[in-house]
Every structure is written in C-alpha cells, then in structure tokens.
N, C-alpha and C positions, 0 to 999 in steps of 0.2 A: 793798625792791621793786627790781626790776631797772632797769638804765639804760633811758633812753628808747630805744624801737624794738627792745628786746630783751625777748622773751617769756619769762616763768618757766615752769619746767617743773612742772607740777601733775598729780596724779592725776585730779582731777575734770574735766580738759581732755585727758586722754590717751584714745586710742581703746580700744576693747575688742571683740575678736572673739568671737562665740558662734556655733558651727557655720559656717555660710557668711556670716553677717551681721557687718559690722563697724559698730559704732556710733562716731560721731565724737566723742563724750565719755561722760560717765557720767550726764547728767541726763535724767531720764525723766518724761513727763507721765503721772502716775497715772489711771487711770480714774476718771472723775467724771460721776455721772448728771445729766443736764440736764433730765430730766423734760418734754422738749419735742418728742418724736417724735409721729408721726400713724400709727396702726396699725403701729407698729414701725419706721416709715421715718424716717430722719433728716430734718431740715428745713433751711432756710437758716441758722437759728441755730447749727446744729451745723458747717456749713461754715465760718462765720465764726469760730466758738469754736475749731476746731482751725488755722485760718489763723493766727490770732493765735500760738499756740505753734509753728507751723512757722517764722514769721519770728523766733521769740524766742530761737533757738540751742539748742533741745533736741536730744537724739541719738535718742531713741525717744518716739513719742506714741501712747498707747492711747485707743482709743474705749471708752467707759463700758461698764459691765455690760450685756450685749447678749443677751436672752433667746433661748434655744434653742427655746421653744414659747410660744404666746401667754399660757398661764396661769402662765408663769414669770417674767412682768414684776413689778417691784415695783409699778408704777402704770401707768395708761393711757398716760403719757408717756414709758415707756421703749423704747429701741431693742430691735429684733430681729432675728434672722437665721434665722427658721423658714421663710421662703418665698424662693423665686428672685428675686422681684421686689424683694427687699431688697438684692440684690447690687449693683445699679447705684448707688444713693446710696452705699453703703459703698465702692465703688470711687472714687468722687469724692473721699471723704476719704483714700484711699490717694494718690491723684494730688496732692492738695494737700500732703501731707506729703512725698512723694519729690521733688516739684518744688524743695523746700527742702533736699534733702540729708538729710531725717529719715526714719528708719524706721517704717513705719505698723504698729501692732500693735492687736489687739483682745482684749478680755476676753470670753469667752462664758460665760453664767450662766443659773441657774434659781433664783428667789427662794424656792421651797417654800412654807413655812408663812408667810413673812413678804411673800408676795405679796398683791395686792388692796388696796393702800394707796392714801391720797390724795397727792397732790404735797405737798411740804413747805410750800410757801406756802398750801396749801388746808386745812392742819391736821395732815398726816402720821399721821392715824388710819386705821382701817379703813374701807374704803369701806361706804356706808349708802345708805339710801332718799333723802337730799337729794342724794348724789352721782349716783345713778341717775336722779333727776329732771332733771339737767343732762348727762345723757349718758355718765356714768362709772359704769356699773353694776359692782357685785361680781361675781366669778365664783368657781366652786369651785378650792379651792387644796389642795395635797398635801404630805405630809410623811412621815417615817419612822413616825411613830405619830399617832394621832388626838388630839393635844395641842396646844392653842394656844400661841403665844409668850407671851401673857399674857391676862388675864382679858376684856381689852376688844377682842380680835382675834377673826378668824374661826377657827373650828376645821377643821384639814385634814383630808383623807380620808387614811388610812393606806395607802401604797402595798403592793400585793401583789407577791410575787416576779416575777410575769408582767409588772405593770405597771414594776417597775423595770428588767426587760430592755428594754421599749419605751422607758423613759426614756433609758437609755444610748444608744439608737439615735438620739434626737433629738440629743444631743451629737455623735454621728458625723456626723450629715447637716449640722449646724450648721458643723462644722469644714470640710466639703467646700465649703460656701459661702463661708466666710472665706478659703479658699484661692483660689476663683475671682474674689473681689473684689480680690485682689492683697495682702493683709496678708503681712508678712513675720515677725511674732512673734505667737503665739497664747499667751493666758493663760486657764487654767481657774479660775474663781472658786470657791474651795473655803472661803471665809471668811465671817465676820459673820452667822453664823446662817442662812445661805441654805441651799438644798438639800442640797448636798454636807456642809457643816459640820454641818447638823442630823443627819446619820447619824453623823458622827465624834464629836460630843460626847455624852458620856453624860447630859448634862442635858436633851437632847432626842431622845434615841434610847433607848427603853425596850423595844425588840424583844428576842425570846429566839429567833430564828431565826439563819440565817447571815449576816445583816446587822445584828445587835445582839447585845450582851453584852459580850464582852471586846474589847481594843484592834483585834485581828486582824479580828474580824467587823465592827466599826465602821469600819474602814479600808476594807472590801471594795467599796463604792459608789464611793468616791472612786478606788480603783485601777481598777474596771471602766471608769469614765468615761475615765481617762487612757489606758488600753489603747485604747479605742476611737478617742479622739481621736488618739492617736500613730499609729494604724494609716492614719489618712487625711492627717495632717499631714506634709509632706514631712521625710525624716529630716535633710535639710540646713539645715532651718529652726528656729529655737530655739523651745521650748516653756516657758512659765512656769506657775506654780501659785501663787495667792494663798492663803495659809493664816492663819487666826486661830491665831497660835503658842500662846496661851493664852486661856481663857475669861474669866479673871480673877474667877471665881465658884466659890465652894467646891464641890468635887465634879466640876469641869469639866475641860476640857483642860489639861494642863500642858505646860511645854516639852518634857520628856522624851517625851511622846506625839508631839508634833510632829515631833521628831528622828526617831523611829521611822517615821513617816509619810514624811518626806522620803527617808530611805533606800529605802524602797519605791518611792516616785516616781521617784528617781533610776535604779533598775534598770528602770524603765519608760519611760525617756526623757526626763524632765523635766530641764530645763537650768539653771533657775534657782527658787528659792523667793522669793516675795514676801511679805514678813513683816509681817503686820498682827496685829490682836488683836481680842478681844471680840466683841460682837453677838449671842450666842446668846440674850439676853433683852433685846430692844429694839436701838436703833440702835447701831451702833458709831462713827458719825461725827456725828450730828446732836444728840444729846442728852448733855450734860455736866454733871455736878454739882461738877466740879472742874476746874482747869486742868492738862493733863499736863504733866511736865516736858519741856524740849527734848529731842528724840531719844528719847522714851520707850519706843519700840519697837525701838530699835537693839540692846539686848541679845539680843533674840530673833533678830534676824538674824545676829549674831556667833555664838550658840550654835549655830544650825543650819549655819552655814557651817563651824564647826570640828568639829562631832560628825558630821554627814551628809557632810563633805567635798563640799560642792557650792556654787555660786555663790548669792548672795543679794541681794535688793534691799531696802534699808532705806527705811521711810517713816514719817511721823508726827511733826509739829513740827519738821521740818528747815527752817530759815528763813534762816540765815547760810551764806555762801560758805565762810567758815573752818570752821564747824561740819560742813558736808558734806565739806570736803578733809580734815579730821581722822579722820572716820569711814573714809574709804577709806585714808589713809595708815596708820592703825592696823589694817587688815586686818579691819574689822569688818563690811564688806560690799563688794560689788562695784558696786552701782548706787545711784543715789540718786533716790528718786521723790518728787515735789512734787505737791500737789493745791491747796489753798486758798492756799499761797503763790504758785502760778502764777496763780491767780484775781486775787489782789491785784496781781501784777505779772508778766504774760506774759513780759517780757523779763528775767526773773530770771537766766536763764543768761548772757546777754550782760552784765548788770551784775557778776555774779559773776566772769567772766572779767576784767574791768576791775579788780576788787578784788584778785584774786589775782595780777595782773600776767601773765595768761595771753594778753592781747590788748591790748598798750598802743596799738596803731595802729587800733583799731576795725576790724581786718580781718575779725571775725566778724560784723559788723553788715551788713545789707542795704547794697548800694553806695549806695542812695538816701539813707540815714541816715548811714553811716560817712563818706562824703565830707565832710558838714558838720561831724560831730562832730570829725574829726581837726584841722579849722581852728579849731573853737571851743576844742578842748584847747590848741592852740598859742597862740591869742591870750590865753587865760587865765593863761599864763606870762608875758607881757609886762607890763612896769610899767604901772600905772594912770595914764592921762594926767593930769597936773597934780600928781601925788604927789610928795612931797618924797623 
C-alpha cells in the first residue's frame, strides 16, 4: 500500500475517454430492471435508486432496459421511452447523475417474445387471468417466429418484413427521446433472449427469408437497428451494444458469431460491446441451477476485445476490487459493470478505491461523509487509551 496521503495509481480509478465523453473511472452501474415504473414512467423509487449510485463513486450509470414501445416491456413495471411525456422523468435521472459528476446512460430495449411477464416477486411467469384481474393484463407479443420461449409462455406473432421495418423506426424514435432527455451514453440491448437477440440466435430464429438462416441474415435486424440508432445518436457520444456472447446451449450462438457481429457493429459506429451471455431460453439473471465462477463472462469480453479490436465491458460476478483491477490490468476489458454487487453495496466503488489505495484521504467521498471518515481513520491509528 502507498504511504499515507499518497494515492496509488490504478487502472480501475483511471479515467477513460470515449468519443467526447470522459469517465472519471472504469466502474459502471449495469442496467438493472426495477419493475417499478407506471405506464413506463420512472417513479420516486427510480430517482432514489440512481441517487444512491451517484453518491457511490461510479463513473457511468445506466437506466434499466427501457422499452421502445409498450409491447416491448418485460413487465407492466418496466420503464419506457416510447412517448414524449416520458422524457421529463428520464431527464431527472440524468440530472441526478450529472450533479455528482457521473455520466448518465440508458439502455433501450424490446423484450420480444419474452415480454408480457409478471414482476419477479409476483411469480416471474407469463401474465394470465389472475394478473388481469388485478390490472396487469397480458398483451400480444412478437418475435422472429411464432415460437414461444418455453411451453408455459405466450406464443409470439412472427413479425413480417414490413413490421420489422416499423419496429426499427421505434428504436430510432426512442433514440431521439433519449437524446432529448440528456443521456450521454446509449446502449442497445441485444442480449438475454429479447427481440434483437432472438433474431440473432439460431435457437429462436427459424426464418428462411432475409432475416433468418445464416449468420449474415440473422445479424441483419441487429445491424438495421444499430444503423437507425446511430443515425440519430450524436456522433460525438458513445454507443454501447449489450450482447449475449454465447447462448450456452447446444446449437446456439458461439463466441465466434459474436466476434463477427461485433466487427459489423464497429463498422456501424458502436464503440463498446457489453459482454453478457445466455437468456435465449429463460432468464439470464434470475434463474440459476448452479453458482457461476467469479468473472465467468470475462473471457467473452477478452475475446471480443482482441478479435474485433474494440472496447469491451465485463460484467457478471465481479465482486472484489482486486479482481476488477486485474481484469483491466491484464487487458481483458476496458470497463467493469456491476449489478447485484451494487445492490448489496452502492458505495462499492468508494470502498474499492480505499482497498486499492487510490483514495487514502477519502477525497472521492461526499464531503459530508469524507470529512468525518478521515478523522475516524486518523483516530484509529492512535494508541488505544489504557493499552499497554
């Protein structure tokens, strides 16, 4: 550890500039669904949720998967950006982050054939009659083919080519609203079995037209959405893309497929690939029959970074400061995204800076806290009264 009052140089707490945006460190709030919106509008819970992270020392905070149209919500409680009257509450979240020197980001999404579900604490199953009786009625859902994600879910309507064109337009319009709200980073959700990923995976896309079949055809929808988004998203602002780098199911997406997708996305103006995995059959985050190894998705970020020649963000069971630092130092990723670890400890970044010696004097903490903590740290170095 460095001497007192001497900060250690770390990768985790070094700045990173992407386009015109400079992040003060490499710690990112991953998009986390809160299932607490009303008609797509963020509520007080969301403002408090993001305020905790704004104070906690992160560099970039993402708003959860935000639907580009009402039928694209996972649940009735998901946020949306399909209407102009949703801009103002989203702008409030941007203001919360920017007031603390944090860059505000938003993930725009469409749940596709995984839409129309209950909130997790209400069962996490497909909406049905009992849900409708309490005001949460199911709605028609869509996908690349008329095939449900599993037997207990709704069967989606297979989008026609004209409907796909109209769907791309919803992403373009959502991007315009995200820009008006004041977000500085935008992420396209192309993972976890949702609409874009369901077109990309051969397990869920059984079309035989220009949007299905070989890898090039299955990539088409993702690339058309990206082109529409990049057209409206200012060139000087970063564009991220979340990918399920592998399906983890036989016959599904492999890392080689994602590398090819990443190369094509890079050509279309994507700056960072956010490397997740799974979700094509069931939940990628809520249902686990085993405990993943720490950093289990980091190899995906490393492979995409190396083979596609672009920045990546690592996510998934990254819980320790030293672990995050090593990922960056070894060149395996450029950013570290945290989700449930931040739910457990919203001040994770500030504690990590202490642990790595990057902030020995609590200078990164809010003044209202740091002033007291520096004095407590000094007093803890003094001899204990009455001790021999």
